PAKETI-136370 format. One record per residue: residue number from 0; chain; x, y, z of N, C-alpha, C in turn. Coordinates in pm, 1 decimal, always signed. Atoms other than C-alpha are relative to their C-alpha. Layout:
BEGIN
<r NUM, A, <X, Y, Z>, <X, Y, Z>, <X, Y, Z>>
...
END
This chain:
BEGIN
<r 0, A, <-114.0, -42.7, +75.6>, <-7379.0, -5677.1, -2084.3>, <+23.1, +147.0, +29.5>>
<r 1, A, <-39.2, -136.7, -30.6>, <-7187.1, -5358.5, -2011.3>, <+69.3, +58.1, -121.6>>
<r 2, A, <-58.3, -65.5, +116.2>, <-7101.7, -5121.2, -2292.6>, <+47.8, +137.8, +41.9>>
<r 3, A, <-56.0, -132.9, -26.5>, <-6868.7, -4824.0, -2258.5>, <+16.0, +70.1, -133.0>>
<r 4, A, <-20.2, -77.9, +121.6>, <-6856.6, -4552.7, -2512.1>, <+86.5, +119.7, +33.9>>
<r 5, A, <-85.1, -118.3, -17.2>, <-6609.7, -4275.1, -2557.1>, <-7.2, +79.8, -128.0>>
<r 6, A, <+7.9, -86.9, +115.0>, <-6617.8, -3980.1, -2783.6>, <+138.2, +61.5, -21.9>>
<r 7, A, <-130.6, -54.1, +34.6>, <-6288.7, -3892.4, -2956.2>, <-12.5, +85.6, -123.9>>
<r 8, A, <-9.7, -79.1, +122.1>, <-6218.8, -3619.1, -3196.6>, <+120.6, -50.7, -78.2>>
<r 9, A, <-113.9, +42.9, +80.8>, <-5972.0, -3674.5, -3478.2>, <+130.0, +54.7, +57.6>>
<r 10, A, <-120.4, -59.4, -58.5>, <-5723.9, -3441.0, -3305.6>, <+47.2, -82.5, +119.6>>
<r 11, A, <-36.7, +79.3, -117.2>, <-5731.6, -3645.0, -2982.2>, <+53.4, -137.0, -42.4>>
<r 12, A, <-45.6, +130.9, +46.8>, <-5695.8, -3973.5, -3169.7>, <+139.4, +10.2, -61.8>>
<r 13, A, <-131.7, -19.4, +61.5>, <-5400.4, -3840.9, -3372.4>, <+105.4, +25.6, +107.5>>
<r 14, A, <-93.9, -27.5, -109.4>, <-5234.8, -3707.4, -3054.6>, <+33.0, -128.6, +76.0>>
<r 15, A, <-22.9, +125.2, -71.3>, <-5278.8, -4046.3, -2885.0>, <+91.9, -91.3, -80.2>>
<r 16, A, <-84.8, +83.1, +85.5>, <-5121.8, -4228.9, -3181.0>, <+142.9, +53.2, -0.3>>
<r 17, A, <-134.0, -60.0, -1.0>, <-4827.1, -3985.8, -3188.2>, <+69.8, -26.7, +132.6>>
<r 18, A, <-59.4, +25.6, -131.9>, <-4769.0, -4020.9, -2812.4>, <+40.0, -146.6, +15.3>>
<r 19, A, <-35.7, +141.8, -7.8>, <-4774.6, -4399.7, -2837.8>, <+122.5, -30.0, -86.6>>
<r 20, A, <-116.7, +17.5, +86.0>, <-4526.6, -4383.5, -3126.4>, <+126.8, +49.6, +66.3>>
<r 21, A, <-116.2, -54.8, -70.8>, <-4290.3, -4163.3, -2923.3>, <+41.3, -92.6, +113.4>>
<r 22, A, <-30.9, +91.4, -110.1>, <-4316.1, -4399.3, -2626.0>, <+67.2, -127.5, -52.5>>
<r 23, A, <-60.9, +120.6, +57.3>, <-4235.1, -4698.9, -2849.0>, <+142.2, +27.4, -48.4>>
<r 24, A, <-135.4, -33.8, +44.8>, <-3933.5, -4521.2, -3003.7>, <+94.5, +13.3, +117.6>>
<r 25, A, <-84.7, -14.3, -119.2>, <-3801.2, -4430.3, -2658.6>, <+34.1, -136.4, +57.7>>
<r 26, A, <-24.0, +134.5, -51.3>, <-3838.5, -4790.8, -2546.3>, <+101.3, -74.5, -86.9>>
<r 27, A, <-94.1, +65.1, +91.8>, <-3655.3, -4918.9, -2855.9>, <+140.3, +55.7, +19.7>>
<r 28, A, <-131.3, -60.4, -21.0>, <-3370.2, -4671.4, -2799.7>, <+61.6, -44.5, +131.3>>
<r 29, A, <-53.1, +41.4, -129.5>, <-3336.2, -4764.3, -2433.6>, <+42.4, -145.7, -0.7>>
<r 30, A, <-36.0, +141.4, +6.9>, <-3333.3, -5137.3, -2504.4>, <+125.4, -17.8, -84.4>>
<r 31, A, <-116.4, +9.4, +86.7>, <-3076.7, -5087.4, -2782.3>, <+127.5, +48.3, +65.2>>
<r 32, A, <-119.2, -54.8, -66.2>, <-2839.4, -4905.9, -2545.0>, <+52.1, -86.1, +113.2>>
<r 33, A, <-50.3, +82.9, -108.4>, <-2805.1, -5181.3, -2288.2>, <+130.3, -64.6, -43.4>>
<r 34, A, <-128.7, +56.2, +38.9>, <-2445.2, -5302.9, -2284.1>, <-12.2, -149.4, -27.1>>
<r 35, A, <+2.3, +141.2, +37.7>, <-2393.4, -5636.0, -2454.4>, <+117.3, -70.5, +66.8>>
<r 36, A, <-104.7, +80.2, -61.7>, <-2201.4, -5894.6, -2261.5>, <+74.3, -76.3, -109.4>>
<r 37, A, <-71.8, +77.0, +101.4>, <-1924.2, -6061.4, -2461.0>, <-46.9, -145.6, +0.2>>
<r 38, A, <+42.5, +138.7, +12.5>, <-2013.6, -6407.3, -2592.5>, <+93.3, -92.6, +77.0>>
<r 39, A, <-100.2, +79.8, -69.6>, <-1691.5, -6550.0, -2452.2>, <+62.5, +89.3, +106.8>>
<r 40, A, <-60.0, -84.4, -103.2>, <-1567.6, -6420.4, -2117.5>, <+149.2, +20.8, -27.1>>
<r 41, A, <-140.7, -31.4, +22.0>, <-1232.6, -6245.7, -2147.8>, <+83.4, -53.9, +115.4>>
<r 42, A, <-84.1, +56.0, -106.3>, <-944.9, -6404.2, -1955.6>, <+62.9, +110.3, +84.6>>
<r 43, A, <-74.2, -89.9, -88.6>, <-789.4, -6232.6, -1655.0>, <+148.2, -17.1, -30.6>>
<r 44, A, <-143.1, +4.0, +33.5>, <-430.6, -6141.8, -1740.8>, <+77.4, +74.5, +108.5>>
<r 45, A, <-66.7, -64.5, -112.8>, <-265.8, -6067.6, -1408.0>, <+150.9, -20.9, +1.6>>
<r 46, A, <-143.9, +26.7, -1.0>, <+78.6, -6214.2, -1480.4>, <+53.4, -7.3, -142.7>>
<r 47, A, <-63.3, +10.2, +130.6>, <+326.0, -6224.2, -1765.4>, <-27.8, -136.7, -63.5>>
<r 48, A, <+26.0, +133.9, +52.5>, <+273.0, -6599.7, -1801.7>, <-140.2, -8.6, -60.5>>
<r 49, A, <+137.4, +0.9, +52.9>, <-101.9, -6545.5, -1850.4>, <-9.8, +79.8, -129.9>>
<r 50, A, <+0.6, -79.6, +123.6>, <-37.8, -6275.7, -2113.3>, <+62.6, -78.3, -115.5>>
<r 51, A, <-65.5, +80.1, +103.8>, <+202.5, -6499.4, -2306.7>, <-91.8, -115.3, -42.1>>
<r 52, A, <+91.2, +110.6, +31.7>, <-43.7, -6791.3, -2285.2>, <-119.8, +50.9, -82.4>>
<r 53, A, <+111.2, -58.3, +76.7>, <-323.5, -6562.5, -2414.0>, <+41.9, +23.8, -145.0>>
<r 54, A, <-48.9, -22.6, +136.2>, <-115.5, -6456.3, -2714.7>, <+19.5, -132.6, -73.3>>
<r 55, A, <-18.2, +131.0, +61.8>, <-26.1, -6820.8, -2780.7>, <-134.5, -62.7, -35.1>>
<r 56, A, <+132.9, +55.4, +30.4>, <-394.5, -6916.2, -2764.1>, <-59.3, +63.5, -125.5>>
<r 57, A, <+44.5, -67.2, +122.1>, <-448.1, -6668.4, -3049.0>, <+84.3, -39.3, -120.7>>
<r 58, A, <-82.9, +48.4, +109.8>, <-180.7, -6840.6, -3255.2>, <+132.3, +72.4, -15.6>>
<r 59, A, <-125.4, -75.3, +10.0>, <+110.5, -6603.6, -3190.2>, <+105.4, -60.6, +91.4>>
<r 60, A, <-114.9, +43.0, -79.5>, <+445.6, -6737.0, -3077.0>, <+81.1, +124.9, +31.3>>
<r 61, A, <-71.2, -120.9, -42.4>, <+623.7, -6468.8, -2875.7>, <+113.4, -37.1, +93.9>>
<r 62, A, <-106.2, +15.3, -99.6>, <+940.8, -6429.8, -2673.5>, <-66.6, +7.0, +138.0>>
<r 63, A, <+68.5, +7.8, -129.7>, <+854.2, -6506.9, -2308.6>, <+2.9, +128.7, +82.7>>
<r 64, A, <-6.4, -125.9, -75.4>, <+956.4, -6164.0, -2177.4>, <-36.6, +116.6, -91.0>>
<r 65, A, <+34.5, -116.0, +82.2>, <+805.7, -5836.2, -2299.3>, <+122.9, +87.5, -24.9>>
<r 66, A, <-110.2, -92.4, +27.9>, <+1043.6, -5593.4, -2470.1>, <-30.8, +138.0, +56.4>>
<r 67, A, <+38.9, -127.1, -60.6>, <+846.4, -5303.6, -2323.5>, <-133.2, -18.0, +72.0>>
<r 68, A, <+125.0, -5.7, -74.8>, <+578.3, -5254.7, -2060.8>, <-15.8, +142.7, +49.1>>
<r 69, A, <+23.7, -135.6, -49.3>, <+424.6, -4918.7, -1991.1>, <-144.0, +15.0, +42.5>>
<r 70, A, <+135.1, -30.5, -47.0>, <+123.0, -4776.4, -1814.0>, <-31.0, +144.7, -32.7>>
<r 71, A, <+43.2, -136.6, +29.5>, <-76.9, -4470.5, -1911.2>, <-147.0, +14.6, +34.0>>
<r 72, A, <+139.3, -31.1, -28.5>, <-403.6, -4300.8, -1831.3>, <-68.7, +33.5, -131.1>>
<r 73, A, <+75.3, -26.5, +121.8>, <-647.2, -4319.1, -2120.1>, <-86.7, +123.9, +24.5>>
<r 74, A, <+79.0, -122.0, -20.7>, <-818.3, -3978.5, -2168.9>, <-148.5, -30.9, +21.6>>
<r 75, A, <+144.0, +14.4, -24.6>, <-1181.5, -3930.3, -2062.8>, <-77.5, -15.9, -130.5>>
<r 76, A, <+63.2, +9.3, +130.7>, <-1272.7, -3891.6, -2430.3>, <+107.4, -28.6, -103.4>>
<r 77, A, <-99.7, +38.5, +99.4>, <-1093.5, -4053.2, -2721.8>, <+15.8, +106.9, -106.9>>
<r 78, A, <-36.0, -91.0, +108.4>, <-916.8, -3813.6, -2956.3>, <+110.2, -69.0, -79.2>>
<r 79, A, <-106.6, +60.0, +80.4>, <-659.0, -3882.5, -3226.8>, <+127.7, -7.9, +82.6>>
<r 80, A, <+7.2, +116.7, +88.4>, <-458.9, -4107.1, -3242.3>, <-85.0, -113.8, +56.3>>
<r 81, A, <+77.8, +107.3, -60.5>, <-674.7, -4313.4, -3001.4>, <-126.5, -31.9, -79.0>>
<r 82, A, <+124.4, +22.5, +74.3>, <-988.8, -4265.5, -3211.7>, <+24.4, -90.7, -120.9>>
<r 83, A, <-32.8, +84.1, +115.9>, <-826.1, -4412.6, -3525.1>, <+38.3, -140.9, +44.4>>
<r 84, A, <-41.5, +131.3, -49.9>, <-668.9, -4693.1, -3322.8>, <-121.8, -79.8, +46.6>>
<r 85, A, <+119.0, +69.5, -47.1>, <-1007.5, -4773.8, -3171.8>, <-81.2, -58.3, -116.0>>
<r 86, A, <+68.1, +56.9, +116.5>, <-1148.3, -4828.4, -3522.7>, <+56.0, -138.9, -31.8>>
<r 87, A, <-62.0, +131.4, +18.5>, <-897.6, -5113.4, -3562.7>, <-50.0, -96.2, +108.0>>
<r 88, A, <+44.2, +85.0, -110.5>, <-1004.8, -5245.4, -3222.9>, <-146.0, -41.7, -15.9>>
<r 89, A, <+140.7, +33.6, +21.9>, <-1375.1, -5229.1, -3307.5>, <-14.4, -109.1, -104.9>>
<r 90, A, <+6.3, +102.2, +105.1>, <-1305.6, -5442.7, -3615.9>, <+26.4, -139.8, +54.3>>
<r 91, A, <-28.9, +132.0, -56.6>, <-1188.8, -5723.5, -3386.8>, <-75.9, -25.8, +130.2>>
<r 92, A, <+86.1, +25.4, -115.3>, <-1449.1, -5688.8, -3111.3>, <+41.8, +66.9, +129.2>>
<r 93, A, <-40.4, -76.8, -117.3>, <-1257.5, -5471.5, -2864.4>, <-55.5, +141.1, -11.0>>
<r 94, A, <+45.7, -139.0, +1.6>, <-1359.4, -5118.2, -2764.8>, <+69.7, +75.4, +112.2>>
<r 95, A, <-74.3, -78.0, -99.8>, <-1129.5, -4870.6, -2589.9>, <-87.5, +98.7, +76.2>>
<r 96, A, <+83.8, -98.5, -69.0>, <-1418.2, -4639.5, -2496.7>, <-42.9, -49.2, +137.5>>
<r 97, A, <+35.4, +54.6, -131.2>, <-1497.1, -4874.6, -2207.6>, <+107.0, +30.3, +104.7>>
<r 98, A, <-111.1, -24.9, -92.1>, <-1159.8, -4778.1, -2053.5>, <+34.7, +148.4, +11.0>>
<r 99, A, <-29.8, -144.0, -6.9>, <-1175.1, -4399.8, -2094.3>, <+9.6, +45.4, +146.1>>
<r 100, A, <-22.3, -49.2, -135.6>, <-1037.6, -4229.8, -1783.4>, <+63.1, -101.9, +93.0>>
<r 101, A, <-57.9, +105.6, -83.8>, <-877.0, -4552.2, -1658.0>, <+146.6, -25.2, -35.7>>
<r 102, A, <-139.3, +39.6, +19.3>, <-521.6, -4682.5, -1622.1>, <+6.2, -120.2, -93.2>>
<r 103, A, <-16.0, +107.4, +97.5>, <-415.0, -4902.6, -1915.5>, <+148.0, -37.8, -6.2>>
<r 104, A, <-137.7, +49.1, +16.7>, <-102.4, -5118.3, -1951.0>, <+16.4, -50.0, -142.1>>
<r 105, A, <-33.2, +54.7, +131.7>, <+63.2, -5192.6, -2283.3>, <+123.6, -86.8, +15.3>>
<r 106, A, <-111.9, +93.5, -2.7>, <+285.0, -5498.4, -2302.9>, <+33.6, -34.4, -143.6>>
<r 107, A, <-44.8, +24.8, +137.5>, <+489.8, -5539.6, -2620.3>, <+92.9, -120.8, -1.2>>
<r 108, A, <-76.4, +123.5, +11.3>, <+626.9, -5879.0, -2717.9>, <+54.5, -14.9, -141.9>>
<r 109, A, <-56.1, +32.3, +131.0>, <+848.8, -5996.5, -3003.5>, <-70.0, -124.1, -52.9>>
<r 110, A, <+68.7, +111.7, +64.8>, <+653.3, -6219.8, -3242.7>, <+102.4, -77.1, -82.6>>
<r 111, A, <-98.5, +82.8, +71.5>, <+854.5, -6511.0, -3381.5>, <-60.0, -83.6, -112.2>>
<r 112, A, <+60.9, +85.3, +103.1>, <+601.7, -6675.4, -3616.2>, <-87.6, +77.7, -98.6>>
<r 113, A, <+80.6, -74.4, +97.4>, <+465.1, -6395.9, -3837.3>, <+35.4, -49.1, -140.2>>
<r 114, A, <-28.4, +54.7, +133.9>, <+428.1, -6530.3, -4195.1>, <+84.2, +94.8, -84.8>>
<r 115, A, <-86.0, -72.4, +95.0>, <+698.3, -6417.3, -4441.6>, <+80.3, +114.5, +61.9>>
<r 116, A, <-83.0, -103.2, -63.0>, <+874.5, -6195.4, -4185.3>, <+51.2, -56.1, +132.3>>
<r 117, A, <-58.2, +66.4, -116.3>, <+1108.4, -6354.7, -3936.5>, <+40.2, +96.4, +110.4>>
<r 118, A, <-48.5, -94.8, -100.6>, <+1223.4, -6036.5, -3758.2>, <-78.3, +129.8, -5.9>>
<r 119, A, <+56.0, -134.9, -4.9>, <+1093.8, -5700.5, -3647.0>, <-150.2, +8.2, +19.1>>
<r 120, A, <+145.2, -1.1, -20.5>, <+732.8, -5800.6, -3572.1>, <-28.0, -2.8, +149.9>>
<r 121, A, <+32.6, -11.1, -141.8>, <+577.2, -5708.0, -3239.1>, <-149.8, -16.5, +21.6>>
<r 122, A, <+139.3, +9.7, -44.1>, <+253.8, -5786.2, -3056.0>, <-19.2, +99.0, +114.5>>
<r 123, A, <+35.8, -92.5, -106.8>, <+102.2, -5505.7, -2849.8>, <-129.5, -48.8, +63.1>>
<r 124, A, <+116.6, +45.5, -73.6>, <-141.7, -5617.0, -2582.0>, <-34.1, +107.0, +103.9>>
<r 125, A, <+45.8, -104.6, -92.4>, <-342.9, -5351.3, -2394.9>, <-92.3, -63.5, +103.1>>
<r 126, A, <+73.1, +62.2, -109.7>, <-481.7, -5446.7, -2055.3>, <-54.6, +109.0, +91.2>>
<r 127, A, <+64.8, -92.4, -92.8>, <-728.3, -5257.3, -1836.8>, <-75.9, -83.7, +102.6>>
<r 128, A, <+62.4, +75.2, -109.3>, <-839.7, -5392.0, -1499.5>, <+16.8, -151.2, -19.7>>
<r 129, A, <-40.5, +140.1, +19.3>, <-661.4, -5723.1, -1577.8>, <-71.0, -70.3, -114.9>>
<r 130, A, <+67.4, +58.7, +115.1>, <-865.2, -5778.1, -1897.0>, <+60.1, +54.4, -128.7>>
<r 131, A, <-48.1, -52.5, +128.7>, <-744.5, -5754.3, -2258.5>, <-106.3, +91.7, -60.4>>
<r 132, A, <+95.1, -97.4, +54.2>, <-903.7, -5444.2, -2412.2>, <+37.0, +44.7, -140.9>>
<r 133, A, <-44.4, -38.7, +134.6>, <-701.9, -5394.6, -2732.9>, <+127.6, -77.3, -31.3>>
<r 134, A, <-124.1, +64.0, +38.9>, <-414.9, -5535.6, -2930.9>, <+22.1, +9.7, -149.2>>
<r 135, A, <-34.5, -2.8, +141.4>, <-232.2, -5535.0, -3260.0>, <+132.6, -70.9, -21.1>>
<r 136, A, <-127.7, +54.6, +44.5>, <+51.3, -5694.0, -3451.5>, <+55.9, +105.4, -94.9>>
<r 137, A, <-54.5, -108.0, +82.6>, <+288.0, -5440.0, -3607.6>, <+147.7, -21.7, -29.2>>
<r 138, A, <-140.2, -0.7, +38.1>, <+621.8, -5386.1, -3773.2>, <+31.0, +138.7, -54.2>>
<r 139, A, <-40.9, -129.2, +55.4>, <+815.3, -5072.8, -3862.0>, <+108.3, -24.6, -104.0>>
<r 140, A, <-103.1, +13.4, +102.9>, <+1067.7, -5006.4, -4134.2>, <-60.6, -1.1, -138.3>>
<r 141, A, <+43.8, +2.6, +139.9>, <+1037.0, -5073.2, -4506.1>, <-134.5, -70.0, -17.5>>
<r 142, A, <+123.9, +77.1, +11.5>, <+759.4, -5329.5, -4466.6>, <-92.1, +28.2, +119.1>>
<r 143, A, <+80.3, -37.0, -116.3>, <+569.7, -5138.4, -4195.8>, <-145.8, -39.8, -19.6>>
<r 144, A, <+141.3, +34.5, +1.7>, <+221.1, -5262.0, -4109.1>, <-53.2, -0.5, +141.8>>
<r 145, A, <+69.4, +15.7, -126.7>, <-33.0, -5275.0, -3829.7>, <-130.6, -72.4, -30.0>>
<r 146, A, <+117.2, +82.3, +25.6>, <-296.0, -5549.6, -3827.5>, <-63.3, -39.4, +133.8>>
<r 147, A, <+65.2, +42.1, -124.7>, <-550.9, -5675.2, -3573.5>, <+70.6, -117.4, +66.3>>
<r 148, A, <-56.7, +109.6, -78.0>, <-432.6, -5906.7, -3299.2>, <-80.5, -127.9, -22.4>>
<r 149, A, <+90.0, +114.5, +14.8>, <-733.9, -6134.0, -3352.4>, <-44.0, -14.8, -144.2>>
<r 150, A, <+62.6, +23.8, +129.7>, <-854.6, -6295.2, -3669.3>, <-151.2, +8.8, +20.9>>
<r 151, A, <+144.2, -15.3, -16.8>, <-1229.1, -6251.4, -3737.2>, <-68.3, -112.9, +77.0>>
<r 152, A, <+64.0, +110.0, -70.4>, <-1311.9, -6596.2, -3600.4>, <+39.4, -6.1, +146.9>>
<r 153, A, <-47.1, +3.0, -138.3>, <-1130.5, -6523.0, -3270.3>, <-44.8, +122.7, +78.6>>
<r 154, A, <+43.9, -119.8, -69.9>, <-1321.1, -6209.5, -3165.4>, <-48.9, -35.0, +139.3>>
<r 155, A, <+45.2, +28.6, -136.9>, <-1387.4, -6180.4, -2792.6>, <-150.8, +3.9, +10.2>>
END
């Protein structure tokens, strides 16, 4: 039988425990930062027909042609009003921070089936690299509102 012995002082033992704790915390932080893949793959939206079909799959009936389409460069870091808008997006599973510094398209469609409001409702769909990255349903005027594009059960 082989027996090894080691002599540790309390200071060395405490230092070893602290170092192991720091190593475990670093490992936990690194594992927690790995990007999470979406549960459901997002659809590629390369054409207007695909965008309309995507909105319809979410339960929104829209006019087949967008009333406005524009492209813009999202800033490298989100500031207002993008930061506040991203809070709405985070509530539905989207995150604009993944598109910072990239070209984004916004397609706006007229919604024809919003409950209790037949006119003046629009769907905004934001697309980056042919993937939906944000969206909302909104109306202006007396009954102005802005709500998520997705219901909680339809998160990407």
